[in-house]
C-alpha positions in Angstrom: 21.3 52.4 -6.0 18.5 50.9 -4.1 19.2 49.8 -0.6 16.8 47.6 1.5 15.7 49.4 4.6 17.2 48.2 7.9 13.9 46.5 8.8 13.5 44.7 5.6 17.1 43.2 5.5 16.6 40.9 8.5 13.2 39.7 7.2 14.8 38.7 3.9 17.7 37.0 5.6 15.1 35.0 7.9 13.1 34.2 4.8 16.2 32.9 3.0 17.2 30.7 6.0 13.7 29.3 6.4 13.5 28.4 2.6 16.9 27.0 2.7 16.2 24.8 5.7 13.3 23.2 3.6 15.6 21.7 1.0 15.3 17.9 0.5 18.6 16.2 0.3 19.0 13.1 -2.0 21.1 10.1 -1.8 23.9 11.0 -4.5 23.1 10.0 -8.0 19.4 9.1 -7.1 16.2 10.8 -6.9 15.6 9.2 -3.4 15.5 11.2 -0.4 18.5 10.8 1.8 17.7 9.1 5.1 18.9 6.1 7.1 16.2 3.7 5.8 16.4 4.7 2.1 20.2 4.3 2.1 19.8 0.8 3.6 17.3 0.0 0.7 19.5 1.4 -2.0 22.5 -0.5 -0.5 20.5 -3.8 -0.7 19.5 -2.9 -4.3 23.1 -2.3 -5.1 23.9 -5.9 -4.1 21.2 -6.9 -6.6 22.7 -4.8 -9.4 26.3 -6.3 -8.8 24.9 -9.7 -8.8 23.4 -9.1 -12.2 26.6 -7.8 -13.5 28.5 -10.7 -12.3 26.0 -13.1 -13.5 26.0 -14.5 -9.9 22.8 -16.5 -9.8 23.5 -17.9 -6.4 23.8 -14.4 -4.9 20.5 -13.4 -6.8 18.8 -16.5 -5.2 19.9 -15.4 -1.7 18.5 -11.9 -2.4 15.2 -13.4 -3.5 12.3 -14.4 -1.0 11.0 -17.9 -1.1 7.8 -16.3 -1.9 9.2 -14.7 -5.0 6.5 -14.4 -7.8 6.5 -12.6 -11.0 3.4 -12.6 -13.2 5.2 -11.3 -16.3 3.0 -8.0 -16.3 0.1 -9.8 -18.1 -2.8 -12.3 -17.5 -1.0 -15.2 -19.4 0.0 -17.6 -16.6 2.5 -19.5 -19.1 5.2 -16.7 -18.3 4.5 -16.5 -14.5 7.7 -17.2 -12.4 8.0 -18.4 -8.9 11.1 -19.1 -6.6 11.4 -22.5 -7.9 11.7 -21.4 -11.5 14.0 -18.5 -10.8 17.3 -20.4 -11.0 16.5 -21.8 -14.4 15.2 -18.4 -15.6 18.4 -16.6 -14.5 20.6 -19.3 -15.8 18.9 -18.9 -19.2 19.2 -15.3 -19.1 22.9 -15.3 -18.5 23.9 -18.2 -20.5 24.8 -16.3 -23.7 26.0 -13.0 -22.0 29.7 -12.7 -22.2 29.7 -9.4 -20.2 27.1 -7.3 -18.5 27.0 -3.8 -17.5 23.9 -2.9 -15.5 23.4 0.8 -14.3 20.4 1.8 -12.2 19.0 5.3 -11.5 16.9 4.9 -8.5 13.7 7.1 -8.9 11.6 6.5 -6.0 11.2 4.4 -2.8 7.8 3.9 -1.4 7.0 1.9 1.8 3.5 0.4 2.2 3.0 -1.6 5.3 5.4 -4.6 4.9 6.4 -4.0 1.3 8.9 -1.7 -0.2 8.6 -0.6 -3.9 11.8 0.7 -5.5 11.2 2.3 -8.8 14.2 2.7 -11.1 15.5 3.2 -14.5 18.1 0.8 -15.8 20.6 0.7 -18.6 21.6 -2.8 -19.4 24.5 -3.4 -21.9 25.6 -6.9 -22.6 27.7 -8.7 -25.0 26.5 -11.8 -26.7 27.4 -14.0 -29.7 26.1 -12.6 -32.9 26.3 -13.5 -36.7 29.6 -11.6 -37.0 31.2 -12.6 -33.8 30.4 -11.0 -30.4 28.3 -8.0 -30.4 27.0 -5.4 -27.8 23.3 -4.9 -27.2 21.7 -2.3 -25.0 18.3 -2.0 -23.2 17.0 1.0 -21.2 13.9 0.7 -19.4 11.9 1.3 -16.2 11.4 -1.5 -13.6 10.2 -1.9 -9.9 11.7 -4.2 -7.4 9.3 -5.3 -4.6 11.0 -5.8 -1.3 10.0 -7.3 2.0 11.9 -6.9 5.3 14.0 -10.0 6.3 15.9 -10.0 9.4 18.1 -6.9 9.2 17.9 -6.5 5.4 15.4 -7.3 2.7 14.3 -9.9 0.2 12.9 -9.4 -3.3 9.5 -10.8 -4.0 9.2 -9.6 -7.5 10.9 -7.5 -10.2 14.1 -9.4 -11.1 
């Protein structure tokens, strides 16, 4: 049996302690580093997620900034959406949905000056009328919410 020398054992223990101390801790069920600011951001985004599940247009509008603007990810201005059009857009999206389950896996939070980018993967399951009665549909995709600080919280400026 090989035994570490008396001088090597303390060095191994010190190295293990240093390496263990460098471990990054994540907010549970996310890939986001656990710190006070990130917890505040994820908590805000959870309000958004719950409002989507509840089809609560009023709550979603309260979470949105008056400067909200979505360009649809392309150069066609016909599908651009500002705060004034957000209410109609949301009502249209929720109109046929009988039930919504909206799950989010937070992947990354990046702060740049006065904007916070929250990258996440979502799984949206929703029940809508179909040819043979109500049917469940599902979509999984990546998205980004763009947030700006507002009082002690945030507002969404893009990404709904």
